[in-house]
Residue frames relative to the residue before (quaternion, step in Angstrom):
aa qw qx qy qz dx dy dz
M 1.0000 0.0000 0.0000 0.0000 0.00 0.00 0.00
N 0.2920 -0.7346 0.5763 0.2075 3.55 -1.22 0.45
T 0.7551 -0.4019 0.2561 0.4502 3.59 -1.30 0.13
T 0.6578 0.5191 -0.3099 0.4493 3.58 0.89 -0.93
Q 0.6683 0.5025 -0.3017 0.4581 3.57 0.93 -0.87
V 0.6313 0.5251 -0.3335 0.4631 3.59 1.03 -0.77
I 0.6689 0.4967 -0.3037 0.4622 3.58 0.88 -0.91
E 0.6388 0.5118 -0.3268 0.4725 3.59 1.02 -0.75
L 0.6190 0.5407 -0.3315 0.4633 3.58 1.06 -0.78
L 0.6730 0.4871 -0.2908 0.4746 3.57 0.97 -0.88
K 0.6179 0.5410 -0.3425 0.4563 3.60 1.03 -0.75
D 0.6530 0.5237 -0.3047 0.4544 3.55 1.03 -0.81
N 0.7450 0.3651 -0.1978 0.5221 3.57 1.22 -0.48
K 0.3179 0.7752 -0.4981 0.2233 3.60 1.21 0.31
N 0.2401 -0.7622 0.5929 0.0990 3.53 -1.19 0.70
E 0.3717 -0.7701 0.4738 0.2104 3.59 -0.35 1.23
R 0.6384 0.5129 -0.3270 0.4716 3.57 1.02 -0.75
G 0.6449 0.5184 -0.3106 0.4679 3.56 1.03 -0.80
I 0.6269 0.5323 -0.3281 0.4648 3.57 1.06 -0.77
E 0.6440 0.5215 -0.3145 0.4630 3.57 0.96 -0.87
H 0.6580 0.5001 -0.3027 0.4746 3.57 0.95 -0.89
W 0.6286 0.5402 -0.3267 0.4542 3.60 0.99 -0.86
N 0.6820 0.5028 -0.2927 0.4431 3.58 0.87 -0.95
K 0.6188 0.5311 -0.3409 0.4677 3.60 1.12 -0.58
L 0.7129 0.4597 -0.2497 0.4670 3.55 1.01 -0.84
N 0.7883 0.2669 -0.1081 0.5438 3.56 1.11 -0.68
S 0.0394 0.8516 -0.5151 0.0889 3.54 0.12 1.32
K 0.4902 0.6704 -0.4406 0.3408 3.62 1.23 -0.11
P 0.5955 -0.6092 0.3952 0.3437 3.60 -1.04 0.76
D 0.7431 0.3972 -0.2174 0.4927 3.60 1.04 -0.76
R 0.3382 0.7725 -0.4817 0.2385 3.58 1.23 0.29
L 0.5525 -0.5655 0.4877 0.3703 3.54 -1.30 0.34
K 0.4127 -0.6595 0.5593 0.2863 3.54 -1.20 0.52
S 0.1224 -0.8063 0.5743 0.0711 3.59 -1.21 0.25
F 0.3851 -0.6857 0.5686 0.2412 3.52 -1.25 0.59
G 0.4915 -0.7140 0.3954 0.3037 3.58 1.29 0.12
I 0.4215 0.7249 -0.4516 0.3048 3.58 1.20 0.44
G 0.4357 -0.7119 0.4927 0.2461 3.57 -0.88 0.95
L 0.6664 -0.5405 0.3470 0.3786 3.55 -1.23 0.52
T 0.6108 0.5625 -0.3585 0.4268 3.61 1.00 -0.74
V 0.6800 0.4665 -0.2803 0.4914 3.57 0.94 -0.90
L 0.6322 0.5365 -0.3331 0.4488 3.60 0.98 -0.82
R 0.6277 0.5294 -0.3396 0.4588 3.60 1.02 -0.72
K 0.6484 0.5092 -0.3195 0.4672 3.58 0.98 -0.83
L 0.6574 0.5032 -0.3052 0.4706 3.58 0.99 -0.84
A 0.6182 0.5483 -0.3373 0.4510 3.58 1.07 -0.77
K 0.6443 0.5079 -0.3203 0.4736 3.60 0.99 -0.79
Q 0.6289 0.5383 -0.3237 0.4582 3.55 1.10 -0.75
I 0.6708 0.4874 -0.2823 0.4825 3.57 1.07 -0.79
G 0.3045 -0.7814 0.4870 0.2439 3.59 0.96 -0.90
R 0.6678 -0.5046 0.3717 0.4015 3.57 -1.30 0.35
D 0.2191 0.7593 -0.5885 0.1710 3.57 -0.86 0.95
H 0.2768 -0.8058 0.5033 0.1439 3.57 -0.12 1.29
D 0.6714 0.5030 -0.3123 0.4458 3.59 0.85 -0.92
L 0.6504 0.4974 -0.3075 0.4847 3.58 1.00 -0.81
A 0.6204 0.5554 -0.3369 0.4395 3.59 1.01 -0.81
M 0.6617 0.5112 -0.3037 0.4567 3.57 0.97 -0.85
K 0.6462 0.4998 -0.3166 0.4821 3.59 1.07 -0.69
L 0.6670 0.5099 -0.2979 0.4543 3.57 0.96 -0.88
W 0.5982 0.5971 -0.3594 0.3955 3.59 1.06 -0.71
K 0.6454 0.5439 -0.3148 0.4342 3.59 1.13 -0.61
S 0.4966 0.6852 -0.4140 0.3355 3.59 1.26 -0.22
D 0.3712 -0.7025 0.5543 0.2479 3.57 -1.24 0.43
I 0.5490 0.5748 -0.3966 0.4592 3.57 1.28 0.47
Y 0.5098 -0.6932 0.4280 0.2765 3.56 -0.66 1.17
D 0.6852 0.5006 -0.2968 0.4381 3.59 0.77 -1.02
V 0.6297 0.5306 -0.3286 0.4625 3.59 1.07 -0.73
K 0.6403 0.5171 -0.3181 0.4706 3.58 1.01 -0.79
I 0.6338 0.5229 -0.3331 0.4624 3.58 1.00 -0.79
I 0.6271 0.5233 -0.3315 0.4723 3.59 0.96 -0.84
S 0.6127 0.5606 -0.3369 0.4436 3.58 1.01 -0.83
L 0.6892 0.4839 -0.2781 0.4621 3.57 0.91 -0.94
L 0.6975 0.4931 -0.2679 0.4456 3.57 1.07 -0.74
I 0.7527 0.3991 -0.2262 0.4722 3.62 1.02 -0.70
D 0.4593 0.6968 -0.4549 0.3109 3.60 1.21 -0.19
D 0.4442 -0.6908 0.5125 0.2507 3.55 -1.18 0.63
P 0.4209 -0.7376 0.4661 0.2480 3.63 -0.45 1.15
K 0.6406 0.5463 -0.3247 0.4309 3.58 1.09 -0.68
R 0.7356 0.3989 -0.2258 0.4989 3.59 1.20 -0.43
I 0.5202 0.6195 -0.4236 0.4077 3.59 1.26 -0.12
T 0.1682 -0.7843 0.5915 0.0815 3.58 -0.94 0.89
K 0.6361 -0.5047 0.4033 0.4220 3.56 -1.27 0.26
E 0.6072 0.5584 -0.3498 0.4441 3.58 1.06 -0.71
Q 0.6422 0.5077 -0.3202 0.4768 3.57 1.00 -0.80
A 0.6502 0.5251 -0.3172 0.4482 3.57 0.92 -0.91
E 0.6643 0.4972 -0.3003 0.4704 3.58 0.98 -0.84
M 0.6254 0.5271 -0.3314 0.4703 3.57 1.07 -0.69
Q 0.7024 0.4785 -0.2772 0.4481 3.56 0.86 -0.96
V 0.6492 0.5266 -0.3373 0.4329 3.59 0.92 -0.80
E 0.5988 0.5672 -0.3478 0.4459 3.58 1.19 -0.52
N 0.7281 0.4214 -0.2226 0.4927 3.57 1.20 -0.53
L 0.5089 0.6408 -0.4211 0.3913 3.56 1.25 0.35
N 0.2570 -0.6760 0.6536 0.2230 3.51 -1.28 0.47
Q 0.5332 -0.6362 0.4385 0.3445 3.57 -1.07 0.64
G 0.4461 0.6538 -0.4834 0.3739 3.53 0.06 1.31
Y 0.8066 -0.2873 0.1851 0.4822 3.55 -1.20 -0.48
L 0.5624 0.5885 -0.3961 0.4249 3.60 1.12 -0.51
A 0.6514 0.5005 -0.3050 0.4818 3.58 1.00 -0.83
H 0.6250 0.5437 -0.3339 0.4498 3.57 1.05 -0.76
V 0.6918 0.4610 -0.2787 0.4808 3.59 0.86 -0.96
F 0.5843 0.6045 -0.3541 0.4097 3.58 1.05 -0.79
S 0.8048 0.2925 -0.1340 0.4988 3.58 0.86 -0.94
S 0.7831 0.2613 -0.1232 0.5508 3.57 1.19 -0.37
C 0.6553 0.5610 -0.3448 0.3702 3.58 -1.12 -0.73
D 0.5928 -0.6139 0.3472 0.3888 3.58 1.14 0.66
A 0.3289 0.7527 -0.5028 0.2692 3.59 1.17 0.57
S 0.7359 -0.4999 0.2613 0.3746 3.56 -1.29 0.42
L 0.6082 0.5890 -0.3699 0.3827 3.61 0.94 -0.80
A 0.6759 0.5131 -0.2932 0.4404 3.57 0.96 -0.86
K 0.6572 0.5067 -0.3070 0.4659 3.59 1.26 -0.23
T 0.4941 0.6697 -0.4280 0.3525 3.60 1.25 0.00
S 0.6047 -0.5999 0.3938 0.3455 3.57 -1.21 0.50
F 0.7128 0.4648 -0.2549 0.4593 3.61 1.15 -0.52
V 0.2938 0.8042 -0.4795 0.1923 3.60 1.23 0.28
P 0.6563 0.5029 -0.3551 0.4362 3.68 0.75 -0.81
E 0.6616 0.5062 -0.2954 0.4677 3.57 0.98 -0.87
L 0.6828 0.4893 -0.2895 0.4589 3.58 0.89 -0.94
A 0.6358 0.5240 -0.3275 0.4626 3.58 0.95 -0.85
S 0.6606 0.5196 -0.3025 0.4497 3.57 0.94 -0.92
E 0.6623 0.4960 -0.3025 0.4730 3.58 1.02 -0.75
W 0.7112 0.4746 -0.2681 0.4439 3.57 0.85 -0.95
I 0.6073 0.5782 -0.3626 0.4067 3.60 1.01 -0.71
V 0.7526 0.3467 -0.2014 0.5223 3.59 1.06 -0.69
S 0.3857 0.7319 -0.4745 0.3005 3.59 1.26 0.27
K 0.5114 -0.6260 0.4913 0.3244 3.57 -1.26 0.42
D 0.6115 0.5561 -0.3276 0.4577 3.56 1.31 -0.31
P 0.4101 -0.7451 0.4620 0.2515 3.66 -0.53 1.08
I 0.6193 0.5317 -0.3616 0.4506 3.60 1.06 -0.61
R 0.6394 0.5021 -0.3275 0.4815 3.59 0.99 -0.75
R 0.6335 0.5196 -0.3464 0.4568 3.59 0.97 -0.76
C 0.6308 0.5230 -0.3315 0.4676 3.59 0.96 -0.83
C 0.6884 0.4772 -0.2765 0.4711 3.56 0.88 -0.95
G 0.6086 0.5584 -0.3443 0.4465 3.57 1.08 -0.71
Y 0.6778 0.4646 -0.2846 0.4936 3.56 0.99 -0.84
G 0.5932 0.5534 -0.3610 0.4599 3.57 1.15 -0.57
L 0.6589 0.4906 -0.2958 0.4876 3.56 1.00 -0.84
L 0.6127 0.5459 -0.3399 0.4594 3.58 1.08 -0.72
Y 0.6185 0.5327 -0.3321 0.4727 3.57 1.05 -0.78
E 0.6649 0.4975 -0.3066 0.4652 3.59 0.90 -0.91
L 0.6332 0.5270 -0.3265 0.4634 3.59 1.02 -0.79
S 0.6386 0.5513 -0.3294 0.4239 3.57 1.02 -0.79
K 0.6676 0.4967 -0.2971 0.4683 3.60 1.19 -0.46
S 0.5272 0.6824 -0.3929 0.3194 3.58 1.23 -0.39
K 0.1814 -0.7765 0.5972 0.0864 3.53 -1.02 0.89
K 0.4049 0.7272 -0.4626 0.3054 3.55 1.30 0.22
K 0.5852 -0.5811 0.4335 0.3632 3.57 -1.18 0.53
T 0.6700 0.4991 -0.2861 0.4693 3.56 1.20 -0.55
A 0.4220 0.7126 -0.4651 0.3128 3.61 1.27 0.01
P 0.5995 -0.5751 0.4068 0.3799 3.63 -1.09 0.61
D 0.4544 -0.6736 0.5040 0.2930 3.57 -1.17 0.54
D 0.7622 -0.3988 0.2576 0.4400 3.57 -1.33 0.09
S 0.6158 0.5747 -0.3564 0.4044 3.58 1.00 -0.75
F 0.6071 0.5535 -0.3415 0.4565 3.58 1.10 -0.72
F 0.7150 0.4485 -0.2546 0.4721 3.56 0.83 -1.01
L 0.6297 0.5407 -0.3374 0.4441 3.60 1.00 -0.77
K 0.5998 0.5625 -0.3499 0.4487 3.57 1.10 -0.71
W 0.7232 0.4341 -0.2548 0.4729 3.59 0.89 -0.88
I 0.5663 0.5528 -0.3897 0.4710 3.58 1.17 -0.43
D 0.6443 0.5061 -0.3073 0.4841 3.58 1.00 -0.83
H 0.6430 0.5277 -0.3191 0.4542 3.57 1.01 -0.82
I 0.6356 0.5220 -0.3256 0.4664 3.59 0.99 -0.80
E 0.6404 0.5309 -0.3241 0.4505 3.57 0.94 -0.87
A 0.7147 0.4672 -0.2547 0.4539 3.56 0.93 -0.91
S 0.7962 0.3747 -0.1610 0.4469 3.58 0.97 -0.81
F 0.5330 0.6784 -0.4131 0.2916 3.62 1.09 -0.44
P 0.6012 0.5823 -0.3946 0.3791 3.68 0.95 -0.60
E 0.7213 0.4343 -0.2407 0.4830 3.59 1.12 -0.64
E 0.5914 0.6189 -0.3570 0.3739 3.59 1.23 -0.16
S 0.5509 -0.5743 0.4895 0.3565 3.54 -1.30 0.43
N 0.6607 -0.5156 0.3634 0.4069 3.56 -1.24 0.35
K 0.6307 0.5463 -0.3385 0.4349 3.60 1.04 -0.75
V 0.6639 0.4679 -0.3111 0.4935 3.57 0.97 -0.78
R 0.6139 0.5529 -0.3507 0.4410 3.60 1.02 -0.73
L 0.6182 0.5398 -0.3492 0.4523 3.58 1.03 -0.73
S 0.6541 0.4919 -0.3056 0.4867 3.58 1.01 -0.81
M 0.6114 0.5348 -0.3379 0.4753 3.57 1.06 -0.75
G 0.6517 0.5328 -0.3077 0.4435 3.55 0.96 -0.91
G 0.6405 0.5220 -0.3193 0.4640 3.55 1.01 -0.81
A 0.6541 0.5035 -0.3055 0.4747 3.57 0.99 -0.86
L 0.6344 0.5282 -0.3252 0.4612 3.58 0.96 -0.85
M 0.6456 0.5277 -0.3148 0.4534 3.55 0.95 -0.92
G 0.6801 0.4931 -0.2938 0.4561 3.58 0.88 -0.93
M 0.6784 0.4849 -0.2974 0.4649 3.58 0.88 -0.92
G 0.6795 0.5153 -0.2875 0.4359 3.56 0.99 -0.84
K 0.6507 0.5018 -0.3151 0.4749 3.57 1.24 -0.31
R 0.5222 0.6891 -0.3857 0.3221 3.56 1.31 -0.23
N 0.7671 -0.2178 0.1605 0.5817 3.62 0.88 -0.88
I 0.7286 -0.4473 0.2875 0.4318 3.58 -1.28 0.19
T 0.6363 0.5440 -0.3345 0.4328 3.59 0.92 -0.87
L 0.7192 0.4308 -0.2465 0.4862 3.56 0.83 -1.00
N 0.5879 0.5700 -0.3655 0.4426 3.57 1.12 -0.61
T 0.6544 0.5198 -0.3048 0.4568 3.58 0.92 -0.92
A 0.6912 0.4799 -0.2727 0.4665 3.56 0.90 -0.98
A 0.6885 0.4834 -0.2832 0.4607 3.59 0.89 -0.94
L 0.6466 0.5300 -0.3217 0.4445 3.58 0.99 -0.81
K 0.6000 0.5628 -0.3520 0.4466 3.57 1.06 -0.72
V 0.6973 0.4555 -0.2658 0.4855 3.57 0.91 -0.95
A 0.6308 0.5427 -0.3312 0.4449 3.58 1.00 -0.82
N 0.6429 0.5187 -0.3197 0.4642 3.58 1.03 -0.76
I 0.6406 0.5124 -0.3176 0.4756 3.58 1.08 -0.73
M 0.6720 0.5053 -0.2911 0.4565 3.58 0.94 -0.90
G 0.2427 -0.7739 0.5414 0.2215 3.55 0.91 -0.92
P 0.7150 -0.4160 0.3146 0.4657 3.62 -1.27 0.02
I 0.2975 -0.7638 0.5556 0.1396 3.56 -1.01 0.90
E 0.4623 -0.7036 0.4672 0.2699 3.58 -0.74 1.04
V 0.1555 -0.7721 0.6125 0.0673 3.57 -1.06 0.84
E 0.0151 0.7989 -0.5993 0.0485 3.56 -0.62 1.16
T 0.2632 -0.7949 0.5336 0.1191 3.56 -0.77 1.06
G 0.5640 -0.5846 0.4006 0.4240 3.58 1.20 -0.33
V 0.7418 0.3005 -0.1930 0.5676 3.57 1.24 -0.40
T 0.7969 0.0216 0.0220 0.6033 3.54 0.84 -1.01
K 0.4137 -0.6842 0.5393 0.2644 3.54 -1.22 0.44
C 0.2568 -0.7922 0.5404 0.1206 3.56 -0.68 1.12
E 0.6708 -0.4627 0.3835 0.4346 3.54 -1.34 0.12
P 0.5452 -0.6318 0.4319 0.3422 3.64 -0.88 0.85
F 0.4812 -0.6518 0.5174 0.2755 3.53 -1.22 0.69
N 0.0864 -0.8198 0.5661 -0.0051 3.56 -0.32 1.30
V 0.2494 -0.8059 0.5227 0.1225 3.58 -0.02 1.33
S 0.6211 0.5681 -0.3422 0.4176 3.59 0.96 -0.86
K 0.6291 0.5474 -0.3261 0.4453 3.56 1.02 -0.82
H 0.6638 0.4967 -0.3004 0.4717 3.57 0.98 -0.83
L 0.7187 0.4613 -0.2539 0.4541 3.58 1.00 -0.81
T 0.7231 0.3753 -0.2431 0.5265 3.59 1.26 -0.07
S 0.3288 0.7591 -0.5042 0.2479 3.59 1.21 0.37
D 0.6133 -0.5610 0.4098 0.3759 3.57 -1.16 0.59
Y 0.6243 0.5529 -0.3373 0.4368 3.57 1.03 -0.83
L 0.6973 0.4685 -0.2832 0.4626 3.57 0.85 -0.97
K 0.6111 0.5514 -0.3500 0.4472 3.58 1.00 -0.77
K 0.6656 0.4946 -0.2924 0.4764 3.57 0.96 -0.90
K 0.6538 0.5301 -0.3076 0.4439 3.57 0.97 -0.91
L 0.7503 0.3834 -0.2042 0.4984 3.59 0.94 -0.93
G 0.4323 -0.7144 0.4525 0.3131 3.59 1.22 -0.25
I 0.3137 0.7650 -0.4993 0.2591 3.54 1.09 0.74
């Protein structure tokens, strides 16, 4: 498919209610436009389009949010470079685009240099990079590959979250919480360490800009009956 065909595909799947919600959340004159399509549908459309690095790079230049999301989902992890990742992170606003960029099973998290990139971004002075770094850490925590980091890697970042969360903004704390949740679901050792920090942090406020949602309670996720049974706690 080419850029025009992708945009036509998205137009055919536009969601008027989603567009209305998008416009309420994004009132700035320079905001991205949107077809109001949810991530679940965008993932299905991305599979229909297929992996295409060159097309992904063209789509990334769009001023339409849904097109950018498709770009992140169809990119080829084998062709993504650190230079590309650094270029793209510079063009993110701290919102759901940044979340999908680093998480949500998008292409960047499937690259071979993810542990290195996550480690660099987590300690960056840029809050968007820190958010994305924790998003990548969450994705790493789900990996079952033999090349996945060992417990010492994750324990180091759990300690870092404990030490640094008091000074962080709520948005970065939410990303930290997601990483803690992922690491704590990995095994008993990491669950114990992550739960200790989650209890100290407490529930994290979630604000959408329109309505206030229920706080993100990481401890609740790490003590669920399902997880206890899975880990043998």
